[in-house]
N, C-alpha and C positions, 0 to 999 in steps of 0.2 A: 655507873651504868649509863646515866644520861649523857655523860661526856662522850662516851663511845659513839653514840648516835647523833651527836651534835654536828652542825655543819663544819666546825673546825676540828672535829674529833678524828681519830685514826681511821675509822671506817670510811668516811667521806674523803679524807685525804688520800687513802689508798685507792679508792675508786677513781679519784681525780688523776692520780698518777698513772693508773692503768689506761685511762682515756688518752692521756698525753702519749703514752707508749704506743697505743693503737694508731693514733694519728701519725706519729713519727715513723712507724713501720710502713704505713701507707706511702708517705712521702719518699722514704728510702726505696721501696720497691718500684714506684713509678719512675723515679729518677735513675734507676738502675736498668730500666728496660732497654735502652740503646746498647747495653753491655759495656761499651768503651767508657761509659760514665760511672761505672761501678766504683772506681777509685775515689772520684769526687763525692759520690753519694755516701760511701762508707766513711769518708773523712767528716762529712757534714753530720752523719749519724752520731759519730763519737764526739764531735764538737758539742752537740746538744746534750748527750747523755753525761759527758764529763761535767757540764754545767748543772744538769739536773741533780747529780749526786751532791753538789755543793749548794743546791737550791738557788741557782743563779741563772736559770734558763731563760726567763722572760717569755716572750712569745715563741712557741715551738716552730711555727711556719717561718716567721721572720728570721729566727736564728739559723734554721736549717739552710734556707736559701742564701743567706749572707755567707755562711761557711762554704756552701757549695760553689758559689761564685768566686770567693776569695782563694779557694784551694783547687779550682778546676784544672789549671794547667799542670801543677805538680802532682795532684791526685791522679790525673789521667796518665801522666808520664810514668809514675810508679806502677800503676795498674797494668799498663802495656808491657813494661819490663817484667812484672810478675807473671803475666800470662805467657810471655815468651819463655821465661825460665821454666815455668810449670810444664809447658808443652814439650820442651827439650827433655826435661827429667822423665816425663811420662813416656815419651818416644824411646828414650834410651832404655827404660825399663822393659818396654814391650819387645825391643830388639834383643836385649841380653837375656830375657826370660824365654826367648824362643817363640814368642807369640806371633811375631811377624815374619821372621826369617829363621832358617835352620842354623843354629850355632853349635850343633853337636860336634863339629870339627874342632872347636876351640877346647883347649885343655880345661878340665873341670875347675881347677883352682883359679884360673884366670877369669872364667865366667862368674864364679861365686865371689871372687875378690872384687870384680867390677860391680856386682850387685850390692855388695856391702858398702862400697864407696858411694854408690847411688843412694842407698838408704841413709847414710850419714849426711850427704848433701841435702836430701829431702827433709831430714829432721831440722837442719839449720835453716832451710828455706821456710819451714812451717814456723819455727821460732821467730824469724824475722818478720814474716807476714802478720803474725799475731800482734806485733807492736807498731808496725810502720804507719798505719793510718791513724791510730790514736796519737802517735807522736806528731804526725803532720797537723792534726787538729789542735794539738797543745802547744807546739813550738814553731817559730818561724825559722826555717833552715832550707838549705838547698836539697835537691832530690838525692844527690850522692850522700850528703851528710845524714839525711833522714834515714836512708837505708842502712848506712853504716852504724848509726846510733841505735837503730832498732835491733840490729844483730848483737851489738855489744851489751845493750841493756838486757836483752833476753838471756844472755849467758850469765851476766852478773846477778840477775834475779831469777836464777833457774827454778827454784821451788815455785815462785809465783808464775813463771812461764808454763810450767807443767800444769798448774791449777787452771790457768787461763785456757790452755788447750783442752783441758778436761771439761771445762764448761761448754765449749763448743761441741766437743765430742758427745757429751751427755745430751745436749739439745738435739743433735742430729740422730743419735741412737733412739731417743724417744720418738721422733718423727718416723724413723725407719721401722722400728719394731712395733709401734702402736699406731696403726694406720688411722685411727680416729683422731689422732693428734696432728695429722698432716695439715689440717686447716689452720692450726696454730701458727705454722710457718708463715702463712699469708696474713694472719691477723695481728700477731704480736711477737713472734719468736725472735726475729732479727733484732728488734729494738730492745727486747727483754734481755737477750744475751749481751748486747752492748751495754745496757744499763747495769747489769750485775757485774760485768767485767770492769766497768768504769770505777767501781769502788776500789778495785785493786790497782787500776792505772793511776788514780789520784794518789794513792799511797806511794806508788813507785815514783811518779813524776815529782812528788814533793822533794825528792832528794836532788833534783836537778835544776830547780829554779826557785827564786825568791817567792814567797807566798803572795806578796802584793802584786807580782807581775801578772799582767792580763793574759787571758787565753788568746792564742793566735787566731786572727780572723776578725777580731772586733775592730 
């Protein structure tokens, strides 16, 4: 019992980890405010949480901004591409669903067929987005190869991909349906989701690089 309440015990270690996640969440939200920097800040977020999972994080602030700076160009480029594709998909859905224009003159099978195609593309888009920034944080690669690898890995590890999407979905469902938890989004939710997801990412990424190789950005 005394070990539980000791400074090096699980209670204080857990509280220390929560404090780190709180501060990391604040850094992430602040650096995401300009919007176009979301890619770089998300990469930095996963850079830190991937190291936290392996107890290699060092200073949270120093590690975060080092990764933010190192991956700024590629993270921003990927984020801008992702935003463009997301806007195109959302716009196509609004059009084909008849929300923006009248598509009643189109044969029903064509309209439904195009909606199905959009749904499939959106699923692959979600798969890729779930991996792309953690991959950028973990590996040195070009923007093109990072996106391609994110897609391929998401398909190869489909059960994990579904679990990773489920973690995000559960977090947003909690915030949406339990209004009292909305404040958690601003306090710790983003970093907590990244931290929990990082246990899975570390397991997946171990298949693609030697264990002794350093995390990208150091």
